[in-house]
C-alpha positions in Angstrom: 10.7 -22.5 -14.3 13.1 -19.2 -14.6 12.0 -17.8 -17.9 8.6 -15.9 -17.7 8.3 -14.9 -21.2 8.1 -18.8 -21.6 4.4 -18.4 -19.5 1.6 -18.7 -21.1 -0.2 -15.1 -21.9 -2.9 -15.5 -19.9 -0.7 -16.6 -16.6 1.8 -13.8 -17.4 -1.0 -11.8 -17.0 -1.8 -12.8 -13.6 1.8 -12.4 -12.1 1.7 -9.0 -13.9 -1.3 -8.3 -12.0 0.2 -9.9 -9.0 3.5 -7.7 -8.9 1.3 -4.4 -9.8 -1.1 -5.2 -6.7 2.0 -5.5 -4.4 4.0 -2.2 -6.1 0.9 0.0 -5.7 -0.4 -0.7 -2.2 3.4 -1.1 -1.2 2.6 -4.0 0.9 4.6 -7.7 1.0 2.6 -9.9 -1.1 0.5 -9.2 -4.3 -1.9 -12.2 -5.8 -4.0 -12.6 -8.7 -6.4 -15.6 -9.5 -8.2 -16.3 -12.3 -11.4 -18.3 -12.4 -13.0 -20.9 -14.9 -14.7 -17.9 -16.8 -10.9 -16.3 -17.2 -12.5 -13.2 -15.0 -9.3 -12.3 -12.9 -9.2 -11.2 -9.3 -6.0 -9.1 -8.0 -5.2 -8.6 -4.0 -2.7 -7.5 -1.2 -1.8 -8.5 2.0 -4.4 -7.3 4.3 -3.1 -6.3 7.9 -5.6 -4.9 10.2 -5.5 -5.2 14.1 -8.8 -7.7 13.5 -8.1 -9.3 10.0 -5.1 -10.7 8.6 -5.1 -12.3 5.3 -2.5 -12.9 3.0 -2.7 -11.8 -0.9 -3.3 -15.1 -2.0 -6.5 -15.6 0.3 -7.5 -12.4 -0.3 -7.6 -13.3 -4.1 -9.6 -16.2 -3.6 -12.3 -14.7 -1.1 -12.8 -12.0 -3.9 -13.5 -14.8 -6.4 -15.5 -16.5 -4.1 -17.9 -13.3 -3.2 -18.3 -12.3 -6.9 -19.3 -15.7 -7.7 -16.6 -18.1 -9.0 -17.2 -21.5 -8.8 -13.7 -23.0 -9.6 -10.3 -21.0 -10.3 -8.0 -21.7 -13.8 -4.6 -20.9 -11.8 -3.3 -18.3 -9.0 0.0 -16.2 -9.0 1.6 -14.7 -5.7 4.7 -12.2 -6.1 6.7 -11.8 -2.8 9.9 -12.2 -1.2 9.4 -16.1 0.3 10.6 -18.9 -1.1 7.8 -21.0 -0.9 3.3 -20.7 -0.6 2.3 -21.2 2.6 0.1 -24.1 3.5 -3.0 -22.3 4.3 -2.3 -20.3 1.2 -2.2 -23.3 -1.0 -5.5 -24.6 0.9 -7.6 -21.6 0.1 -6.5 -21.6 -3.9 -7.6 -25.8 -3.4 -10.8 -25.1 -1.5 -11.9 -23.5 -4.8 -9.7 -24.2 -7.8 -9.1 -28.4 -6.9 -5.7 -29.6 -6.0 -4.2 -30.1 -9.6 -4.7 -25.7 -9.7 -1.4 -24.0 -10.4 0.4 -21.6 -8.1 2.9 -19.6 -10.2 5.1 -18.2 -7.0 7.5 -15.0 -8.3 9.8 -12.6 -7.1 9.3 -8.6 -7.0 10.5 -8.6 -9.9 8.0 -10.6 -11.9 10.3 -13.8 -12.5 8.5 -17.1 -11.9 10.5 -19.2 -9.4 8.2 -21.8 -9.3 5.1 -23.6 -9.8 3.6 -25.8 -7.4 0.0 -27.7 -7.2 -2.6 -26.4 -5.0 -3.2 -30.0 -3.4 
């Protein structure tokens, strides 16, 4: 999928939020997830000496810490061509194997949608 205008408005929203987090924080990746109630959680890459988390792992952790029970969708804005297996695993742990993960480039164009499974 390369036409972001064809996205559901709620999916477009999490891509926009992920892109904003990446730009605002000057980090390699931005991510956003939407839980079962429609709440969104936005994060950037965490790169500390003692803690390293991808943006998607951080967004999932924020959702869990806030009481989310499941995920409807996830988005990551990155230069990478695909989603790392450990990122998909984090989404799958909370949302299940069919949770869609939208992969977008820095310009917000969705390059792929993969399942967490």
